[in-house]
MIFITI-718591 format. One line per 8 residues: number of its first residue (from 0); their letters; for each residue x, y, z of C-alpha. Coordinates in nm, 3 decimals. Example, Ala and Ser with C-alpha at 12.3 -4.5 7.8 and 13.67 -1.06 7.14 Angstrom:
BEGIN
0 = as = 1.230:-0.450:0.780; 1.367:-0.106:0.714
This chain:
BEGIN
0 = mtalrlrr = 0.000:0.000:0.000; 0.139:0.337:-0.103; 0.185:0.581:0.187; 0.000:0.910:0.164; 0.237:1.186:0.063; 0.202:1.470:0.309; 0.206:1.827:0.186; 0.242:2.155:0.367
8 = eppvfrav = -0.094:2.278:0.491; -0.210:2.596:0.311; -0.278:2.915:0.507; -0.588:2.911:0.728; -0.924:3.013:0.585; -1.047:3.361:0.670; -1.423:3.407:0.686; -1.555:3.685:0.462
16 = tvagvtwi = -1.884:3.799:0.313; -1.974:3.957:-0.018; -1.964:4.336:0.018; -2.028:4.427:-0.345; -2.065:4.294:-0.699; -1.963:4.487:-1.011; -1.996:4.362:-1.368; -1.685:4.460:-1.566
24 = sprmvrvt = -1.803:4.304:-1.892; -2.073:4.054:-1.993; -1.835:3.771:-1.894; -1.638:3.918:-1.604; -1.769:4.009:-1.258; -1.575:4.168:-0.973; -1.677:4.041:-0.629; -1.565:4.246:-0.329
32 = lagvsleg = -1.513:4.035:-0.017; -1.481:4.186:0.331; -1.440:4.079:0.691; -1.249:4.147:1.011; -1.061:3.821:0.948; -0.867:4.005:0.676; -0.682:4.195:0.947; -0.315:4.105:0.901
40 = fpvpepaa = -0.370:3.953:0.556; -0.038:3.993:0.370; -0.044:4.240:0.082; -0.028:4.014:-0.226; 0.248:4.035:-0.485; 0.148:4.100:-0.849; -0.023:3.799:-1.009; -0.047:3.619:-0.676
48 = svrlllps = -0.333:3.381:-0.590; -0.592:3.318:-0.323; -0.813:3.016:-0.265; -1.182:3.096:-0.245; -1.402:2.853:-0.050; -1.771:2.856:-0.145; -2.080:2.685:-0.001; -2.117:2.328:-0.123
56 = pgsdgelv = -2.417:2.224:-0.337; -2.716:2.139:-0.121; -2.587:2.337:0.177; -2.858:2.607:0.145; -2.583:2.868:0.128; -2.419:2.762:0.454; -2.041:2.767:0.447; -1.860:2.472:0.606
64 = vptwngne = -1.481:2.483:0.636; -1.317:2.154:0.524; -1.038:1.967:0.701; -0.683:1.927:0.570; -0.591:1.558:0.559; -0.222:1.607:0.485; -0.274:1.609:0.110; -0.598:1.793:0.032
72 = flmadgar = -0.905:1.959:0.185; -1.205:1.730:0.238; -1.551:1.768:0.386; -1.665:1.550:0.678; -1.834:1.306:0.436; -1.519:1.273:0.224; -1.644:1.502:-0.054; -1.424:1.771:-0.198
80 = pvlrtftp = -1.518:2.129:-0.113; -1.599:2.395:-0.371; -1.256:2.554:-0.377; -1.125:2.771:-0.661; -0.813:2.981:-0.713; -0.818:3.346:-0.821; -0.597:3.651:-0.847; -0.649:3.897:-0.561
88 = rrfdpdal = -0.707:4.195:-0.789; -0.718:4.459:-0.513; -0.659:4.440:-0.140; -0.741:4.733:0.091; -0.587:4.667:0.435; -0.764:4.970:0.583; -1.113:4.881:0.463; -1.038:4.506:0.501
96 = eldveivv = -1.165:4.437:0.151; -1.035:4.213:-0.125; -1.155:4.195:-0.486; -1.157:3.888:-0.708; -1.261:3.895:-1.072; -1.440:3.587:-1.204; -1.514:3.480:-1.560; -1.886:3.404:-1.590
104 = hgggaast = -1.932:3.136:-1.856; -2.233:2.937:-1.741; -2.192:2.605:-1.566; -1.889:2.637:-1.341; -1.939:2.638:-0.964; -1.761:2.968:-0.903; -1.907:3.117:-1.221; -2.261:3.032:-1.108
112 = waaaaavg = -2.193:3.163:-0.758; -2.045:3.491:-0.881; -2.332:3.557:-1.123; -2.585:3.531:-0.840; -2.374:3.658:-0.548; -2.570:3.874:-0.305; -2.432:4.115:-0.048; -2.383:3.927:0.276
120 = apaalsgp = -2.326:3.587:0.115; -2.058:3.386:0.301; -1.724:3.267:0.166; -1.372:3.215:0.294; -1.024:3.301:0.168; -0.688:3.130:0.206; -0.359:3.280:0.096; -0.207:3.465:-0.068
128 = grgytids = 0.010:3.237:-0.275; 0.335:3.355:-0.427; 0.313:3.611:-0.705; 0.548:3.717:-0.985; 0.888:3.869:-0.908; 0.961:4.136:-1.167; 1.316:4.160:-1.301; 1.368:4.535:-1.328
136 = aapsflva = 1.678:4.477:-1.543; 1.494:4.280:-1.811; 1.514:4.437:-2.160; 1.157:4.333:-2.252; 0.854:4.131:-2.142; 0.599:3.902:-2.303; 0.270:3.878:-2.111; 0.006:3.639:-2.245
144 = gdetalpa = -0.303:3.453:-2.127; -0.673:3.393:-2.170; -0.969:3.564:-2.003; -0.903:3.392:-1.672; -0.561:3.560:-1.666; -0.690:3.913:-1.731; -0.689:4.015:-1.360; -0.327:3.904:-1.321
152 = isqlldvl = -0.226:4.057:-1.653; -0.384:4.388:-1.549; -0.182:4.383:-1.228; 0.141:4.311:-1.410; 0.088:4.588:-1.663; 0.036:4.829:-1.373; 0.375:4.753:-1.219; 0.612:4.652:-1.500
160 = ptgvpvqv = 0.902:4.897:-1.544; 0.810:5.212:-1.732; 0.966:5.241:-2.077; 1.049:4.871:-2.112; 0.886:4.706:-2.419; 0.595:4.477:-2.329; 0.415:4.252:-2.577; 0.066:4.150:-2.466
168 = hvevadpa = -0.159:3.877:-2.608; -0.494:3.784:-2.452; -0.733:3.522:-2.593; -1.095:3.626:-2.526; -1.434:3.467:-2.591; -1.606:3.798:-2.522; -1.526:4.086:-2.762; -1.625:4.328:-2.483
176 = aqlppdae = -1.322:4.221:-2.278; -1.076:4.503:-2.226; -0.711:4.551:-2.151; -0.622:4.816:-1.891; -0.628:5.178:-2.017; -0.316:5.275:-2.213; -0.204:4.911:-2.241; -0.090:4.815:-2.587
184 = ghllpagv = -0.162:4.458:-2.685; -0.371:4.217:-2.888; -0.709:4.074:-2.795; -0.732:3.741:-2.977; -1.076:3.597:-3.064; -1.098:3.245:-2.919; -1.087:2.963:-3.171; -1.258:2.624:-3.170
192 = apgdalva = -1.032:2.481:-2.899; -0.943:2.687:-2.591; -0.590:2.819:-2.616; -0.534:2.769:-2.989; -0.527:3.143:-3.062; -0.299:3.208:-2.765; -0.053:2.938:-2.864; -0.040:3.068:-3.222
200 = avvgteld = 0.024:3.422:-3.099; 0.313:3.319:-2.873; 0.465:3.094:-3.140; 0.450:3.384:-3.386; 0.605:3.640:-3.151; 0.965:3.748:-3.199; 1.148:3.746:-2.867; 1.476:3.892:-2.754
208 = pdtrvwva = 1.681:3.608:-2.597; 1.669:3.793:-2.264; 1.294:3.862:-2.267; 1.105:3.770:-1.950; 0.790:3.567:-2.026; 0.471:3.538:-1.818; 0.190:3.314:-1.948; -0.124:3.172:-1.784
216 = geaaavqr = -0.439:3.005:-1.910; -0.585:2.667:-2.006; -0.348:2.391:-1.890; -0.306:2.203:-2.220; -0.248:2.526:-2.408; 0.020:2.655:-2.172; 0.188:2.312:-2.185; 0.215:2.356:-2.562
224 = irkhlfqe = 0.366:2.698:-2.502; 0.618:2.550:-2.258; 0.720:2.292:-2.518; 0.761:2.560:-2.785; 0.969:2.792:-2.568; 1.187:2.533:-2.397; 1.230:2.262:-2.659; 1.193:2.445:-2.989
232 = rgfprsqt = 1.341:2.783:-2.898; 1.573:2.674:-2.617; 1.439:2.949:-2.397; 1.577:2.949:-2.038; 1.320:2.832:-1.783; 1.458:3.086:-1.538; 1.321:3.365:-1.759; 0.966:3.234:-1.762
240 = sirgywkh = 0.659:3.198:-1.542; 0.406:2.971:-1.714; 0.099:2.852:-1.524; -0.207:2.646:-1.601; -0.512:2.817:-1.449; -0.777:2.564:-1.555; -0.835:2.241:-1.748; -1.078:2.218:-2.036
248 = graggead = -1.337:1.943:-1.992; -1.244:1.865:-1.631; -1.500:1.906:-1.351; -1.363:2.142:-1.089; -1.116:2.278:-1.340; -1.346:2.513:-1.523; -1.241:2.858:-1.634; -1.342:3.033:-1.317
C-alpha cells in the first residue's frame, strides 16, 4: 500500500462575506469580499493567488470549512469542497476588503456563484500564494493569457518597469473584454479549442533572448507553449513563469 504523501498545509481560511458585486463586462464580474478576518492579511504580490471557498451544493448557502488531511481539503463526508483559485485583484488593508474577478461562462461552480452573489453571502479566503517577481533589469517582457488571466495581466501591466517594451496577447471569448487603459496589446478571438489562438500568438512572436515571459491560461495550451519555448526555442526556464489556471473538460477545473 502506497503511503500518503504529506504536503504543507495551506494558510488558514479567513471568513468573509460579499460586500459588493460589479460587472466589468458581460463575462467578467468583480466580487468584493470583506471581513475582520482580513486583518493582518499579507499584501499580495502582483499575479499572486488566493483560494476561495464557497458553499457546497445542497448546503442552502451555509459555508462549512473543510479539514486538511495532509494532502488535500475534504468535507466530513469525504467530498471535496468547492474551492477555486483566483488573483487577488485589489486588497485594501484599511477597509479590510479584497476583490476577485471571475469569468462568468455558465456552468462552473464559481461562475454560477459569482453571477448570483448577493451582499452578505458567506465565503472564505486562504492565501495569498506567491506572485510574480519582476526583473527590473529585463530588456523586454511578453505577457500572455486567456480571459481567466486578465486580472493578473492587469496587475502586471500596472507595475512593470516604465519604458520597457511589453508585448501582450490575450485570448478572449467575449469581444467586450478590455485591456487596462493605455495598455498596448492584442485581444485574440478564441478559436474552436481553448488556447489555440494564444498558442499561435506566442509561437509567432519574436522574442529577444533575454525577454522575461509570463503566461497563464488553459493547462493544455500553456503546456504547448512550454514545449515551444523550452524545446523548440531553447528558452531558459529561469526567464519564464508559465501557469495552467484551468483544465478544459475537467469538472472542478473550469475557467473560473
